[in-house]
C-alpha positions in Angstrom: -5.4 5.2 -7.5 -6.5 5.2 -11.1 -8.0 2.4 -13.2 -4.9 1.7 -15.1 -2.4 1.4 -11.9 -5.0 -0.8 -10.8 -5.1 -3.1 -13.5 -1.0 -3.2 -13.8 -0.8 -4.0 -10.1 -3.2 -7.1 -10.8 -0.9 -8.4 -13.6 2.2 -7.7 -11.5 0.5 -9.4 -8.8 -0.3 -12.6 -11.2 3.7 -12.2 -12.7 4.9 -12.7 -8.8 3.5 -16.0 -8.6 4.0 -16.8 -12.3 2.5 -19.7 -14.6 1.7 -23.2 -13.6 3.2 -26.4 -15.3 0.5 -28.7 -15.8 1.4 -31.2 -18.2 4.5 -32.5 -20.0 4.1 -29.5 -22.5 1.6 -26.8 -21.1 1.7 -23.9 -19.0 -1.4 -22.6 -17.7 -1.8 -18.9 -16.1 -3.3 -18.7 -12.4 -6.7 -17.4 -12.1 -7.7 -14.9 -9.6 -9.4 -17.2 -7.3 -6.0 -19.3 -7.4 -4.5 -16.0 -6.3 -6.8 -15.3 -3.2 -6.4 -19.0 -2.1 -2.6 -18.7 -2.2 -2.5 -15.0 -0.4 -5.0 -15.6 2.3 -5.9 -12.0 2.5 -6.8 -9.3 0.5 -5.5 -8.5 -3.1 -2.7 -5.9 -3.4 -4.8 -3.2 -4.8 -7.3 -3.6 -1.5 -4.2 -3.7 0.5 -3.2 -0.2 -1.0 -6.7 1.2 -0.5 -6.6 -0.1 3.2 -3.2 1.3 4.0 -4.2 4.9 2.3 -7.4 5.0 4.7 -5.4 4.2 7.8 -2.9 7.0 7.0 -5.7 9.5 6.3 -7.0 8.4 9.6 -3.8 9.5 11.4 -3.4 12.6 9.4 -7.0 13.6 10.9 -5.7 12.9 14.4 -3.0 15.3 14.3 -3.3 18.8 16.1 -4.8 21.6 13.9 -1.8 23.8 14.1 0.4 21.2 12.3 -2.2 20.7 9.6 -2.9 24.5 9.2 0.9 25.4 9.4 0.3 27.9 11.9 3.1 27.7 14.3 4.5 30.2 16.4 7.8 31.3 17.8 11.1 29.9 16.8 13.5 27.2 17.9 16.3 28.2 20.4 19.8 28.5 18.9 22.6 26.0 20.0 22.5 22.8 21.6 19.3 21.0 22.5 18.7 20.5 26.3 18.7 17.0 27.4 15.6 15.5 28.5 
């Protein structure tokens, strides 16, 4: 994930929750700390990085035949057998 895409995601996250109407005529943007209190979890960039690592862990656990693409044999022709 590039730095520019991370910055865009942070801006998007701030827009989701929007500004706060403080006084009669003033709007205030939420700070990062206020967003983290609302989310009760990791920010969107950290969440995406965690999920990518989890997915990579699943890929590592796959059999080597699937990863290397050395599948031998052919699929039988016709209707598949019931199991």
